[in-house]
N, C-alpha and C positions, 0 to 999 in steps of 0.2 A: 504349530500348537502353542498357545500362549501359556504364560506362567500359571494362571488360575486353573486351567485344565490339567496341567502336569501335577499341580499340588493336590487336586481332588483325586486324581488317579493314584498318587502315592499314598494318600490317606486310606482310600478304599483297599488297596493292596495290603497295606499294613494291618488293617482290621481283619481281612480274610486270613492272613498268615497267623495272627494271634488266635483267632477262633479255631483254626486247624490245629495249632499246637496245643491249645487247651483241650481240644477234643481227643487228641491222641493220648495225652497223659492222664486224662480223667476217665477214659473209656474203660469199663469194667473188664473187657478181655485182656487189657494190658496191665492190670493191677498186679504188682509184685514181680514184674518182669525186669525191672531195673535193679541190678544188684546194689546192696548197700555198701558204702565205703567203710572198710574196717577202721575202728577208732585207733588212735595212736598218738603218742605212746601212752600205754596204760601203766600207771605207777601207783605204788602204795607201800605202806610200811610192812604189811604181811598179807599178801593175797594168796588164797588157796586155789582159786579158779579164775581164769581170764578168758573171756569170749572175744575173739578178734574178728568175728563175722565168718571167716572161711576156716577157722581153726579154733579149737578150745584147748587150753593148756591147764593142767592140774598138777598140784604138788601135794605130797603127803605131809601131815603135821608131824613134827614141829617145824619142818622146813617151810620156807616162804618164797614166793615169787615177788621180786621187787620191781622189775621193769620189763615190759614186753613192747618192742618196737617193730613196726612194719618196715622192712628194708626194701626200698625201691632200687631197681637196677643191681641185683646181687652180683651179676657177672662183672660189673665195673667196680663195685665196692670190695668184693672179696676175690672171687675166681669164677671162671666159666664153669658150666655144668660139665660132668664127665663126658668123654668122647662118645659121640653118638646119642647124647641125651640133651634135653632142653628143660628149662624151668617151665612147669605147667601150673604151678600154684604160687601162692604168696610165700615170701621169705620172712621169718621172724627172728629177732634177736631176743633171747631170754636171759635176764640176769636174776639169779636166785641167791638166797642166803640159807645155808652155806653155798659157796660157789659151785660145789659139785653135787648139789641137791638133784635128786632124780625127778624129772618132769615127764608127765605123760602128755603127749601132744596128739590130738585127733583132728585130722583134716576131713572136710567134706569130700566124699569120694563118689561122684556121680558116674554113670556108665561110660561116658566119654573118656574119663580119666582111667578107668579100668582097662579100656581098649588100648590106651597108650602105655599100659604097664607102669603107671606112676607109683613111685615109692618115696618114702620120707628119708631125706639125707640130712646129715649133720656136718657142719664145716669143721674139719680138723685144723684148728688154728695154730697148733703146735708144729705142724709139718711145714717145711720150707721147700717149695711154695705151699700155701694153704691148698687143701684139696677137699672135695665133697665126698663123704663116705656114706654108703647106704646103711641105715640102721636095721639090723636083722630082727626077725621076730614080729613083723607087722601083723596086726590082727585086722582083718577086713570083714565088715558086716554092718548091716543096718545103715548103709550109705556113708560109712566112715572108714578111714584107715587110721589105726592108732599104733603108737610105739612108745616105749619108755627109754629115756636116755638122760645123761647128765645135762644140765642147762648149757646152752650155747646158741648157735645159729642154726635154724632148721629151714628146710625148703622141700617142696614137693617137686620131684624131678621125674620126667618120663621120656618116652620115645617121641620123636618129632611127629 
């Protein structure tokens, strides 16, 4: 096979692949199936509500949320999930003013997370070593799980 034939075949294959890729992403049945990437970090002088895509954080006035960061690899950065549990949702670091401001955090809670008995945990940074502690009093309904706690590091943790 000469160079010209190989070049033509490569061009035709490239065009076929591009058309297939465009068809998959543009096809109506697939619209909305790709999850959005949470923004981060979100900062502000005095934020009352922050939507991170998979979780919504709120604080009561006169307190303020200053920074919310998505934490990648929480097991490496802080500590592993409690024994027999795994991280099943995003982890967020919340800085508020005052430091001990009460934050309400609501995660999306689809049925597959309910089956894994997922709960919201807060990192106890004062313990040596740091440990994840379940926040009691979770309210589950309308596709969300919500808790209120002092600002800190939060994660959705459940069964494997």
